[in-house]
TORKOL-4160 file (C-alpha; in steps of 0.2 Angstrom, whole numbers, padded with zeros to 4 digits, m for minus):
439
<pt num="1" X="0025" Y="m0360" Z="0631"/>
<pt num="2" X="0014" Y="m0356" Z="0616"/>
<pt num="3" X="m0001" Y="m0367" Z="0617"/>
<pt num="4" X="m0009" Y="m0368" Z="0600"/>
<pt num="5" X="m0019" Y="m0379" Z="0588"/>
<pt num="6" X="m0010" Y="m0387" Z="0574"/>
<pt num="7" X="m0015" Y="m0391" Z="0556"/>
<pt num="8" X="m0014" Y="m0408" Z="0546"/>
<pt num="9" X="m0001" Y="m0400" Z="0535"/>
<pt num="10" X="0010" Y="m0396" Z="0551"/>
<pt num="11" X="0008" Y="m0414" Z="0557"/>
<pt num="12" X="0013" Y="m0421" Z="0540"/>
<pt num="13" X="0028" Y="m0410" Z="0540"/>
<pt num="14" X="0033" Y="m0416" Z="0557"/>
<pt num="15" X="0031" Y="m0434" Z="0552"/>
<pt num="16" X="0043" Y="m0431" Z="0537"/>
<pt num="17" X="0056" Y="m0422" Z="0548"/>
<pt num="18" X="0055" Y="m0437" Z="0561"/>
<pt num="19" X="0058" Y="m0450" Z="0548"/>
<pt num="20" X="0073" Y="m0440" Z="0540"/>
<pt num="21" X="0080" Y="m0439" Z="0558"/>
<pt num="22" X="0078" Y="m0457" Z="0561"/>
<pt num="23" X="0087" Y="m0462" Z="0544"/>
<pt num="24" X="0101" Y="m0450" Z="0548"/>
<pt num="25" X="0104" Y="m0457" Z="0565"/>
<pt num="26" X="0104" Y="m0475" Z="0559"/>
<pt num="27" X="0117" Y="m0471" Z="0545"/>
<pt num="28" X="0128" Y="m0461" Z="0558"/>
<pt num="29" X="0128" Y="m0473" Z="0572"/>
<pt num="30" X="0125" Y="m0490" Z="0563"/>
<pt num="31" X="0114" Y="m0495" Z="0578"/>
<pt num="32" X="0095" Y="m0495" Z="0581"/>
<pt num="33" X="0086" Y="m0479" Z="0585"/>
<pt num="34" X="0073" Y="m0476" Z="0598"/>
<pt num="35" X="0060" Y="m0462" Z="0594"/>
<pt num="36" X="0048" Y="m0457" Z="0607"/>
<pt num="37" X="0032" Y="m0447" Z="0605"/>
<pt num="38" X="0015" Y="m0445" Z="0614"/>
<pt num="39" X="m0001" Y="m0452" Z="0608"/>
<pt num="40" X="m0012" Y="m0436" Z="0609"/>
<pt num="41" X="m0028" Y="m0435" Z="0600"/>
<pt num="42" X="m0035" Y="m0418" Z="0595"/>
<pt num="43" X="m0028" Y="m0402" Z="0588"/>
<pt num="44" X="m0017" Y="m0397" Z="0603"/>
<pt num="45" X="m0002" Y="m0408" Z="0604"/>
<pt num="46" X="0009" Y="m0398" Z="0617"/>
<pt num="47" X="0004" Y="m0391" Z="0634"/>
<pt num="48" X="0014" Y="m0391" Z="0650"/>
<pt num="49" X="0002" Y="m0405" Z="0656"/>
<pt num="50" X="0007" Y="m0416" Z="0641"/>
<pt num="51" X="0025" Y="m0411" Z="0643"/>
<pt num="52" X="0026" Y="m0417" Z="0661"/>
<pt num="53" X="0020" Y="m0434" Z="0655"/>
<pt num="54" X="0033" Y="m0434" Z="0641"/>
<pt num="55" X="0047" Y="m0430" Z="0653"/>
<pt num="56" X="0041" Y="m0445" Z="0663"/>
<pt num="57" X="0042" Y="m0456" Z="0647"/>
<pt num="58" X="0060" Y="m0449" Z="0644"/>
<pt num="59" X="0065" Y="m0453" Z="0661"/>
<pt num="60" X="0058" Y="m0471" Z="0660"/>
<pt num="61" X="0067" Y="m0474" Z="0644"/>
<pt num="62" X="0084" Y="m0468" Z="0651"/>
<pt num="63" X="0081" Y="m0478" Z="0667"/>
<pt num="64" X="0078" Y="m0494" Z="0657"/>
<pt num="65" X="0093" Y="m0493" Z="0645"/>
<pt num="66" X="0112" Y="m0491" Z="0646"/>
<pt num="67" X="0119" Y="m0473" Z="0644"/>
<pt num="68" X="0114" Y="m0466" Z="0628"/>
<pt num="69" X="0126" Y="m0463" Z="0614"/>
<pt num="70" X="0115" Y="m0450" Z="0607"/>
<pt num="71" X="0100" Y="m0440" Z="0614"/>
<pt num="72" X="0090" Y="m0426" Z="0607"/>
<pt num="73" X="0073" Y="m0419" Z="0612"/>
<pt num="74" X="0062" Y="m0408" Z="0600"/>
<pt num="75" X="0049" Y="m0397" Z="0607"/>
<pt num="76" X="0037" Y="m0391" Z="0594"/>
<pt num="77" X="0019" Y="m0386" Z="0593"/>
<pt num="78" X="0016" Y="m0403" Z="0584"/>
<pt num="79" X="0022" Y="m0411" Z="0600"/>
<pt num="80" X="0038" Y="m0416" Z="0609"/>
<pt num="81" X="0049" Y="m0429" Z="0601"/>
<pt num="82" X="0064" Y="m0438" Z="0609"/>
<pt num="83" X="0078" Y="m0448" Z="0599"/>
<pt num="84" X="0090" Y="m0460" Z="0607"/>
<pt num="85" X="0104" Y="m0471" Z="0601"/>
<pt num="86" X="0109" Y="m0485" Z="0613"/>
<pt num="87" X="0123" Y="m0498" Z="0612"/>
<pt num="88" X="0110" Y="m0512" Z="0613"/>
<pt num="89" X="0102" Y="m0524" Z="0600"/>
<pt num="90" X="0086" Y="m0520" Z="0592"/>
<pt num="91" X="0077" Y="m0534" Z="0599"/>
<pt num="92" X="0081" Y="m0531" Z="0617"/>
<pt num="93" X="0078" Y="m0513" Z="0615"/>
<pt num="94" X="0061" Y="m0516" Z="0608"/>
<pt num="95" X="0057" Y="m0528" Z="0622"/>
<pt num="96" X="0061" Y="m0515" Z="0635"/>
<pt num="97" X="0052" Y="m0501" Z="0626"/>
<pt num="98" X="0036" Y="m0512" Z="0625"/>
<pt num="99" X="0038" Y="m0515" Z="0644"/>
<pt num="100" X="0038" Y="m0497" Z="0647"/>
<pt num="101" X="0022" Y="m0494" Z="0636"/>
<pt num="102" X="0013" Y="m0507" Z="0646"/>
<pt num="103" X="0019" Y="m0502" Z="0663"/>
<pt num="104" X="0003" Y="m0492" Z="0668"/>
<pt num="105" X="m0011" Y="m0482" Z="0663"/>
<pt num="106" X="m0001" Y="m0466" Z="0658"/>
<pt num="107" X="0010" Y="m0477" Z="0647"/>
<pt num="108" X="m0004" Y="m0480" Z="0635"/>
<pt num="109" X="0000" Y="m0462" Z="0629"/>
<pt num="110" X="0018" Y="m0467" Z="0626"/>
<pt num="111" X="0023" Y="m0471" Z="0608"/>
<pt num="112" X="0040" Y="m0478" Z="0607"/>
<pt num="113" X="0047" Y="m0484" Z="0590"/>
<pt num="114" X="0062" Y="m0494" Z="0588"/>
<pt num="115" X="0070" Y="m0492" Z="0571"/>
<pt num="116" X="0081" Y="m0506" Z="0565"/>
<pt num="117" X="0097" Y="m0506" Z="0555"/>
<pt num="118" X="0086" Y="m0509" Z="0539"/>
<pt num="119" X="0076" Y="m0493" Z="0543"/>
<pt num="120" X="0060" Y="m0502" Z="0547"/>
<pt num="121" X="0051" Y="m0501" Z="0564"/>
<pt num="122" X="0051" Y="m0517" Z="0574"/>
<pt num="123" X="0034" Y="m0524" Z="0578"/>
<pt num="124" X="0029" Y="m0525" Z="0596"/>
<pt num="125" X="0020" Y="m0542" Z="0596"/>
<pt num="126" X="0007" Y="m0539" Z="0609"/>
<pt num="127" X="m0007" Y="m0527" Z="0604"/>
<pt num="128" X="m0008" Y="m0511" Z="0613"/>
<pt num="129" X="m0023" Y="m0506" Z="0624"/>
<pt num="130" X="m0036" Y="m0493" Z="0621"/>
<pt num="131" X="m0034" Y="m0476" Z="0630"/>
<pt num="132" X="m0052" Y="m0476" Z="0633"/>
<pt num="133" X="m0058" Y="m0493" Z="0638"/>
<pt num="134" X="m0042" Y="m0503" Z="0640"/>
<pt num="135" X="m0047" Y="m0516" Z="0627"/>
<pt num="136" X="m0038" Y="m0521" Z="0611"/>
<pt num="137" X="m0035" Y="m0505" Z="0602"/>
<pt num="138" X="m0037" Y="m0513" Z="0584"/>
<pt num="139" X="m0055" Y="m0518" Z="0589"/>
<pt num="140" X="m0059" Y="m0501" Z="0595"/>
<pt num="141" X="m0052" Y="m0493" Z="0580"/>
<pt num="142" X="m0061" Y="m0504" Z="0568"/>
<pt num="143" X="m0078" Y="m0502" Z="0576"/>
<pt num="144" X="m0075" Y="m0484" Z="0580"/>
<pt num="145" X="m0081" Y="m0487" Z="0597"/>
<pt num="146" X="m0075" Y="m0471" Z="0604"/>
<pt num="147" X="m0077" Y="m0453" Z="0596"/>
<pt num="148" X="m0063" Y="m0440" Z="0596"/>
<pt num="149" X="m0071" Y="m0431" Z="0611"/>
<pt num="150" X="m0071" Y="m0447" Z="0622"/>
<pt num="151" X="m0053" Y="m0450" Z="0617"/>
<pt num="152" X="m0048" Y="m0432" Z="0621"/>
<pt num="153" X="m0057" Y="m0433" Z="0638"/>
<pt num="154" X="m0049" Y="m0450" Z="0643"/>
<pt num="155" X="m0032" Y="m0443" Z="0637"/>
<pt num="156" X="m0034" Y="m0428" Z="0648"/>
<pt num="157" X="m0040" Y="m0439" Z="0663"/>
<pt num="158" X="m0024" Y="m0449" Z="0662"/>
<pt num="159" X="m0013" Y="m0434" Z="0661"/>
<pt num="160" X="m0022" Y="m0425" Z="0675"/>
<pt num="161" X="m0021" Y="m0440" Z="0686"/>
<pt num="162" X="m0002" Y="m0442" Z="0683"/>
<pt num="163" X="0001" Y="m0423" Z="0686"/>
<pt num="164" X="m0009" Y="m0423" Z="0702"/>
<pt num="165" X="0000" Y="m0438" Z="0709"/>
<pt num="166" X="0017" Y="m0431" Z="0704"/>
<pt num="167" X="0013" Y="m0414" Z="0712"/>
<pt num="168" X="0007" Y="m0422" Z="0728"/>
<pt num="169" X="0023" Y="m0433" Z="0729"/>
<pt num="170" X="0033" Y="m0417" Z="0728"/>
<pt num="171" X="0023" Y="m0410" Z="0743"/>
<pt num="172" X="0024" Y="m0425" Z="0754"/>
<pt num="173" X="0043" Y="m0426" Z="0750"/>
<pt num="174" X="0045" Y="m0408" Z="0755"/>
<pt num="175" X="0036" Y="m0411" Z="0772"/>
<pt num="176" X="0048" Y="m0426" Z="0775"/>
<pt num="177" X="0064" Y="m0417" Z="0770"/>
<pt num="178" X="0059" Y="m0402" Z="0781"/>
<pt num="179" X="0056" Y="m0412" Z="0797"/>
<pt num="180" X="0071" Y="m0424" Z="0794"/>
<pt num="181" X="0083" Y="m0409" Z="0793"/>
<pt num="182" X="0094" Y="m0408" Z="0808"/>
<pt num="183" X="0098" Y="m0397" Z="0818"/>
<pt num="184" X="0083" Y="m0386" Z="0819"/>
<pt num="185" X="0081" Y="m0375" Z="0835"/>
<pt num="186" X="0065" Y="m0378" Z="0844"/>
<pt num="187" X="0058" Y="m0390" Z="0831"/>
<pt num="188" X="0056" Y="m0409" Z="0829"/>
<pt num="189" X="0071" Y="m0416" Z="0820"/>
<pt num="190" X="0082" Y="m0432" Z="0821"/>
<pt num="191" X="0091" Y="m0426" Z="0837"/>
<pt num="192" X="0075" Y="m0422" Z="0848"/>
<pt num="193" X="0057" Y="m0416" Z="0849"/>
<pt num="194" X="0062" Y="m0398" Z="0851"/>
<pt num="195" X="0050" Y="m0388" Z="0862"/>
<pt num="196" X="0036" Y="m0400" Z="0859"/>
<pt num="197" X="0030" Y="m0413" Z="0871"/>
<pt num="198" X="0016" Y="m0420" Z="0860"/>
<pt num="199" X="0026" Y="m0422" Z="0843"/>
<pt num="200" X="0040" Y="m0433" Z="0837"/>
<pt num="201" X="0048" Y="m0438" Z="0820"/>
<pt num="202" X="0037" Y="m0454" Z="0818"/>
<pt num="203" X="0021" Y="m0443" Z="0821"/>
<pt num="204" X="0027" Y="m0431" Z="0807"/>
<pt num="205" X="0030" Y="m0445" Z="0795"/>
<pt num="206" X="0013" Y="m0452" Z="0799"/>
<pt num="207" X="0005" Y="m0435" Z="0796"/>
<pt num="208" X="0014" Y="m0433" Z="0779"/>
<pt num="209" X="0008" Y="m0450" Z="0773"/>
<pt num="210" X="m0010" Y="m0446" Z="0778"/>
<pt num="211" X="m0010" Y="m0429" Z="0769"/>
<pt num="212" X="m0004" Y="m0435" Z="0753"/>
<pt num="213" X="m0021" Y="m0441" Z="0746"/>
<pt num="214" X="m0028" Y="m0424" Z="0750"/>
<pt num="215" X="m0013" Y="m0415" Z="0741"/>
<pt num="216" X="m0018" Y="m0426" Z="0726"/>
<pt num="217" X="m0036" Y="m0420" Z="0727"/>
<pt num="218" X="m0031" Y="m0402" Z="0729"/>
<pt num="219" X="m0020" Y="m0403" Z="0713"/>
<pt num="220" X="m0034" Y="m0412" Z="0704"/>
<pt num="221" X="m0047" Y="m0399" Z="0709"/>
<pt num="222" X="m0036" Y="m0385" Z="0701"/>
<pt num="223" X="m0034" Y="m0396" Z="0686"/>
<pt num="224" X="m0052" Y="m0399" Z="0684"/>
<pt num="225" X="m0058" Y="m0381" Z="0689"/>
<pt num="226" X="m0045" Y="m0372" Z="0679"/>
<pt num="227" X="m0057" Y="m0361" Z="0671"/>
<pt num="228" X="m0066" Y="m0356" Z="0687"/>
<pt num="229" X="m0065" Y="m0339" Z="0696"/>
<pt num="230" X="m0051" Y="m0339" Z="0709"/>
<pt num="231" X="m0064" Y="m0337" Z="0723"/>
<pt num="232" X="m0074" Y="m0352" Z="0717"/>
<pt num="233" X="m0058" Y="m0363" Z="0716"/>
<pt num="234" X="m0053" Y="m0356" Z="0733"/>
<pt num="235" X="m0069" Y="m0362" Z="0740"/>
<pt num="236" X="m0066" Y="m0380" Z="0734"/>
<pt num="237" X="m0048" Y="m0380" Z="0740"/>
<pt num="238" X="m0054" Y="m0373" Z="0757"/>
<pt num="239" X="m0066" Y="m0388" Z="0759"/>
<pt num="240" X="m0053" Y="m0400" Z="0754"/>
<pt num="241" X="m0041" Y="m0392" Z="0766"/>
<pt num="242" X="m0053" Y="m0394" Z="0780"/>
<pt num="243" X="m0055" Y="m0413" Z="0776"/>
<pt num="244" X="m0036" Y="m0414" Z="0776"/>
<pt num="245" X="m0035" Y="m0406" Z="0793"/>
<pt num="246" X="m0048" Y="m0419" Z="0800"/>
<pt num="247" X="m0037" Y="m0433" Z="0793"/>
<pt num="248" X="m0022" Y="m0425" Z="0800"/>
<pt num="249" X="m0029" Y="m0424" Z="0818"/>
<pt num="250" X="m0036" Y="m0442" Z="0816"/>
<pt num="251" X="m0019" Y="m0448" Z="0811"/>
<pt num="252" X="m0010" Y="m0439" Z="0825"/>
<pt num="253" X="m0023" Y="m0441" Z="0839"/>
<pt num="254" X="m0027" Y="m0423" Z="0839"/>
<pt num="255" X="m0009" Y="m0415" Z="0837"/>
<pt num="256" X="m0007" Y="m0401" Z="0825"/>
<pt num="257" X="0008" Y="m0406" Z="0815"/>
<pt num="258" X="0005" Y="m0398" Z="0798"/>
<pt num="259" X="m0010" Y="m0386" Z="0798"/>
<pt num="260" X="0000" Y="m0372" Z="0791"/>
<pt num="261" X="0008" Y="m0383" Z="0778"/>
<pt num="262" X="m0009" Y="m0389" Z="0772"/>
<pt num="263" X="m0014" Y="m0371" Z="0768"/>
<pt num="264" X="0002" Y="m0365" Z="0760"/>
<pt num="265" X="0006" Y="m0381" Z="0751"/>
<pt num="266" X="m0012" Y="m0383" Z="0745"/>
<pt num="267" X="m0012" Y="m0366" Z="0738"/>
<pt num="268" X="0005" Y="m0369" Z="0729"/>
<pt num="269" X="0000" Y="m0386" Z="0722"/>
<pt num="270" X="m0016" Y="m0378" Z="0715"/>
<pt num="271" X="m0005" Y="m0364" Z="0708"/>
<pt num="272" X="0006" Y="m0377" Z="0700"/>
<pt num="273" X="m0009" Y="m0387" Z="0693"/>
<pt num="274" X="m0015" Y="m0371" Z="0685"/>
<pt num="275" X="0002" Y="m0367" Z="0677"/>
<pt num="276" X="0002" Y="m0385" Z="0670"/>
<pt num="277" X="m0015" Y="m0381" Z="0662"/>
<pt num="278" X="m0012" Y="m0363" Z="0656"/>
<pt num="279" X="0007" Y="m0360" Z="0657"/>
<pt num="280" X="0014" Y="m0347" Z="0668"/>
<pt num="281" X="0020" Y="m0345" Z="0685"/>
<pt num="282" X="0013" Y="m0357" Z="0699"/>
<pt num="283" X="0017" Y="m0344" Z="0713"/>
<pt num="284" X="0008" Y="m0330" Z="0704"/>
<pt num="285" X="m0007" Y="m0342" Z="0702"/>
<pt num="286" X="m0006" Y="m0347" Z="0721"/>
<pt num="287" X="m0005" Y="m0328" Z="0726"/>
<pt num="288" X="m0021" Y="m0324" Z="0716"/>
<pt num="289" X="m0030" Y="m0338" Z="0724"/>
<pt num="290" X="m0025" Y="m0332" Z="0741"/>
<pt num="291" X="m0029" Y="m0314" Z="0737"/>
<pt num="292" X="m0046" Y="m0319" Z="0731"/>
<pt num="293" X="m0052" Y="m0320" Z="0749"/>
<pt num="294" X="m0038" Y="m0315" Z="0761"/>
<pt num="295" X="m0046" Y="m0299" Z="0766"/>
<pt num="296" X="m0063" Y="m0307" Z="0771"/>
<pt num="297" X="m0054" Y="m0321" Z="0780"/>
<pt num="298" X="m0042" Y="m0309" Z="0789"/>
<pt num="299" X="m0057" Y="m0299" Z="0794"/>
<pt num="300" X="m0066" Y="m0315" Z="0801"/>
<pt num="301" X="m0050" Y="m0320" Z="0810"/>
<pt num="302" X="m0049" Y="m0304" Z="0819"/>
<pt num="303" X="m0067" Y="m0304" Z="0824"/>
<pt num="304" X="m0068" Y="m0323" Z="0828"/>
<pt num="305" X="m0050" Y="m0331" Z="0829"/>
<pt num="306" X="m0051" Y="m0350" Z="0828"/>
<pt num="307" X="m0033" Y="m0355" Z="0827"/>
<pt num="308" X="m0016" Y="m0350" Z="0836"/>
<pt num="309" X="m0011" Y="m0340" Z="0820"/>
<pt num="310" X="m0028" Y="m0331" Z="0820"/>
<pt num="311" X="m0027" Y="m0327" Z="0838"/>
<pt num="312" X="m0010" Y="m0320" Z="0835"/>
<pt num="313" X="m0016" Y="m0309" Z="0821"/>
<pt num="314" X="m0031" Y="m0303" Z="0832"/>
<pt num="315" X="m0018" Y="m0298" Z="0845"/>
<pt num="316" X="m0003" Y="m0292" Z="0835"/>
<pt num="317" X="m0009" Y="m0289" Z="0817"/>
<pt num="318" X="0003" Y="m0302" Z="0811"/>
<pt num="319" X="m0005" Y="m0309" Z="0795"/>
<pt num="320" X="0004" Y="m0326" Z="0795"/>
<pt num="321" X="0002" Y="m0339" Z="0782"/>
<pt num="322" X="m0013" Y="m0330" Z="0773"/>
<pt num="323" X="m0004" Y="m0314" Z="0772"/>
<pt num="324" X="0012" Y="m0323" Z="0766"/>
<pt num="325" X="0002" Y="m0332" Z="0753"/>
<pt num="326" X="m0007" Y="m0316" Z="0746"/>
<pt num="327" X="0010" Y="m0308" Z="0744"/>
<pt num="328" X="0017" Y="m0323" Z="0734"/>
<pt num="329" X="0026" Y="m0332" Z="0748"/>
<pt num="330" X="0041" Y="m0319" Z="0748"/>
<pt num="331" X="0049" Y="m0328" Z="0763"/>
<pt num="332" X="0048" Y="m0345" Z="0755"/>
<pt num="333" X="0054" Y="m0339" Z="0738"/>
<pt num="334" X="0070" Y="m0331" Z="0746"/>
<pt num="335" X="0072" Y="m0347" Z="0756"/>
<pt num="336" X="0072" Y="m0357" Z="0740"/>
<pt num="337" X="0086" Y="m0346" Z="0733"/>
<pt num="338" X="0096" Y="m0348" Z="0748"/>
<pt num="339" X="0093" Y="m0367" Z="0749"/>
<pt num="340" X="0098" Y="m0369" Z="0730"/>
<pt num="341" X="0114" Y="m0359" Z="0733"/>
<pt num="342" X="0119" Y="m0371" Z="0747"/>
<pt num="343" X="0116" Y="m0385" Z="0735"/>
<pt num="344" X="0126" Y="m0378" Z="0722"/>
<pt num="345" X="0140" Y="m0376" Z="0734"/>
<pt num="346" X="0140" Y="m0395" Z="0736"/>
<pt num="347" X="0131" Y="m0395" Z="0753"/>
<pt num="348" X="0120" Y="m0411" Z="0757"/>
<pt num="349" X="0102" Y="m0409" Z="0757"/>
<pt num="350" X="0101" Y="m0410" Z="0776"/>
<pt num="351" X="0114" Y="m0396" Z="0778"/>
<pt num="352" X="0107" Y="m0385" Z="0765"/>
<pt num="353" X="0090" Y="m0385" Z="0774"/>
<pt num="354" X="0097" Y="m0383" Z="0791"/>
<pt num="355" X="0108" Y="m0368" Z="0786"/>
<pt num="356" X="0093" Y="m0360" Z="0777"/>
<pt num="357" X="0082" Y="m0361" Z="0792"/>
<pt num="358" X="0090" Y="m0346" Z="0802"/>
<pt num="359" X="0088" Y="m0335" Z="0786"/>
<pt num="360" X="0070" Y="m0338" Z="0788"/>
<pt num="361" X="0068" Y="m0336" Z="0806"/>
<pt num="362" X="0078" Y="m0319" Z="0806"/>
<pt num="363" X="0065" Y="m0310" Z="0795"/>
<pt num="364" X="0049" Y="m0319" Z="0796"/>
<pt num="365" X="0035" Y="m0313" Z="0808"/>
<pt num="366" X="0033" Y="m0331" Z="0814"/>
<pt num="367" X="0015" Y="m0333" Z="0822"/>
<pt num="368" X="0021" Y="m0348" Z="0831"/>
<pt num="369" X="0034" Y="m0339" Z="0840"/>
<pt num="370" X="0022" Y="m0325" Z="0844"/>
<pt num="371" X="0010" Y="m0337" Z="0851"/>
<pt num="372" X="0023" Y="m0346" Z="0862"/>
<pt num="373" X="0034" Y="m0331" Z="0867"/>
<pt num="374" X="0025" Y="m0315" Z="0862"/>
<pt num="375" X="0034" Y="m0301" Z="0854"/>
<pt num="376" X="0049" Y="m0303" Z="0865"/>
<pt num="377" X="0050" Y="m0321" Z="0860"/>
<pt num="378" X="0049" Y="m0317" Z="0842"/>
<pt num="379" X="0063" Y="m0303" Z="0844"/>
<pt num="380" X="0074" Y="m0315" Z="0854"/>
<pt num="381" X="0072" Y="m0329" Z="0840"/>
<pt num="382" X="0076" Y="m0317" Z="0826"/>
<pt num="383" X="0091" Y="m0309" Z="0835"/>
<pt num="384" X="0098" Y="m0326" Z="0839"/>
<pt num="385" X="0096" Y="m0332" Z="0820"/>
<pt num="386" X="0105" Y="m0316" Z="0815"/>
<pt num="387" X="0119" Y="m0320" Z="0827"/>
<pt num="388" X="0120" Y="m0337" Z="0819"/>
<pt num="389" X="0121" Y="m0330" Z="0801"/>
<pt num="390" X="0135" Y="m0318" Z="0807"/>
<pt num="391" X="0146" Y="m0333" Z="0810"/>
<pt num="392" X="0158" Y="m0341" Z="0797"/>
<pt num="393" X="0148" Y="m0354" Z="0788"/>
<pt num="394" X="0158" Y="m0368" Z="0795"/>
<pt num="395" X="0152" Y="m0364" Z="0813"/>
<pt num="396" X="0134" Y="m0362" Z="0810"/>
<pt num="397" X="0128" Y="m0380" Z="0812"/>
<pt num="398" X="0136" Y="m0381" Z="0829"/>
<pt num="399" X="0128" Y="m0364" Z="0833"/>
<pt num="400" X="0111" Y="m0371" Z="0828"/>
<pt num="401" X="0113" Y="m0386" Z="0839"/>
<pt num="402" X="0117" Y="m0374" Z="0854"/>
<pt num="403" X="0102" Y="m0363" Z="0849"/>
<pt num="404" X="0091" Y="m0378" Z="0850"/>
<pt num="405" X="0094" Y="m0380" Z="0868"/>
<pt num="406" X="0090" Y="m0362" Z="0871"/>
<pt num="407" X="0074" Y="m0362" Z="0861"/>
<pt num="408" X="0069" Y="m0378" Z="0871"/>
<pt num="409" X="0072" Y="m0370" Z="0887"/>
<pt num="410" X="0062" Y="m0355" Z="0882"/>
<pt num="411" X="0048" Y="m0365" Z="0874"/>
<pt num="412" X="0050" Y="m0357" Z="0857"/>
<pt num="413" X="0046" Y="m0366" Z="0841"/>
<pt num="414" X="0048" Y="m0357" Z="0825"/>
<pt num="415" X="0034" Y="m0368" Z="0816"/>
<pt num="416" X="0030" Y="m0354" Z="0804"/>
<pt num="417" X="0048" Y="m0354" Z="0798"/>
<pt num="418" X="0047" Y="m0373" Z="0797"/>
<pt num="419" X="0032" Y="m0372" Z="0785"/>
<pt num="420" X="0041" Y="m0359" Z="0774"/>
<pt num="421" X="0056" Y="m0371" Z="0774"/>
<pt num="422" X="0045" Y="m0385" Z="0768"/>
<pt num="423" X="0037" Y="m0373" Z="0755"/>
<pt num="424" X="0054" Y="m0368" Z="0749"/>
<pt num="425" X="0058" Y="m0387" Z="0745"/>
<pt num="426" X="0042" Y="m0389" Z="0736"/>
<pt num="427" X="0045" Y="m0373" Z="0726"/>
<pt num="428" X="0063" Y="m0380" Z="0722"/>
<pt num="429" X="0055" Y="m0396" Z="0715"/>
<pt num="430" X="0042" Y="m0387" Z="0705"/>
<pt num="431" X="0056" Y="m0375" Z="0698"/>
<pt num="432" X="0067" Y="m0390" Z="0693"/>
<pt num="433" X="0053" Y="m0398" Z="0684"/>
<pt num="434" X="0049" Y="m0382" Z="0675"/>
<pt num="435" X="0067" Y="m0380" Z="0670"/>
<pt num="436" X="0067" Y="m0398" Z="0663"/>
<pt num="437" X="0053" Y="m0393" Z="0652"/>
<pt num="438" X="0064" Y="m0381" Z="0642"/>
<pt num="439" X="0080" Y="m0391" Z="0641"/>
């Protein structure tokens, strides 16, 4: 996406094109026309951050109305615009659009016009609220209560808050989809607790809920500190990650449900936030953050290991989550592609995830498996996963259930692979969102 400043002449030309499109649609369909744009002050009218909010507005409009007779989206440097024609009366359409504009703080940035059969915009009745203070917008405009800089700052705060919440929801949903996927050899799922005596499905759900506010803050940190050096942003993320771990342990009575996921997902959320600010690839940004301190952290981990993963690294030189992140999450990216292929085949979300897991176990140097079973346990798990993959696809789910019993007997739990599976789900959600921005 080309992020650039626009001129007054460009804005005036865009307004003329919009009006002409509205007239043409009114004549073509003999029905009211809905035109949706964003209220964005300043010289930059289109960024990934703005477009994320614009897409939310489009989704809300479509959810509130019957199927559109016509739908078209324009993406220009002067801003995104959406045109709709619905088989609905102008008055009822306007009522629903006003309800959308008044739904929440983000919706203050939505500008949804309804053009009647006479070519005139329908009035909304109730006055709109100010983006900055929430008061009547006419009074603020008349008194010039807020300068441009203040309006731009408030607009950015609304966009950033929405983006951080949306990204965190993706992460929480990924954690839930991963743990619910069944069967998963040696792992907690809907069948059993795997090779764990201190974990179950409700505990994972509780942990995921407790972590969401911290995922929000991780994304918000990157949105706020998007101009900082990677090492500086990484320091802030690390502090928030430690706070998230503390909350996780408090929610689970000391059980480590998601420590690896906090690190990996926190990095990817930060990368996604930077991509919304700058454009570009979320995974590359996340890898750059990881690379900014991975050498120092791995050296410390080897000298003074504090976690199971670090103890495994000190003993076996398996770099675990940090090394995977610094390389751009190759295992998770490949898992995402496999997961997406299963979805395209028509597999359910559950089956697509369960069938993806052995692909990860077969190749990942899973530090959880090394911790529980040593090199022999890792080799056993990888070989068994490869045997599952050698079977016809229709026999793999049953084979995974049988392998579950064997992993439980050997006390093997591929927790690192589970983290990569959850990360693949998050990557999929981010990729789908990015694709929506270019449709």
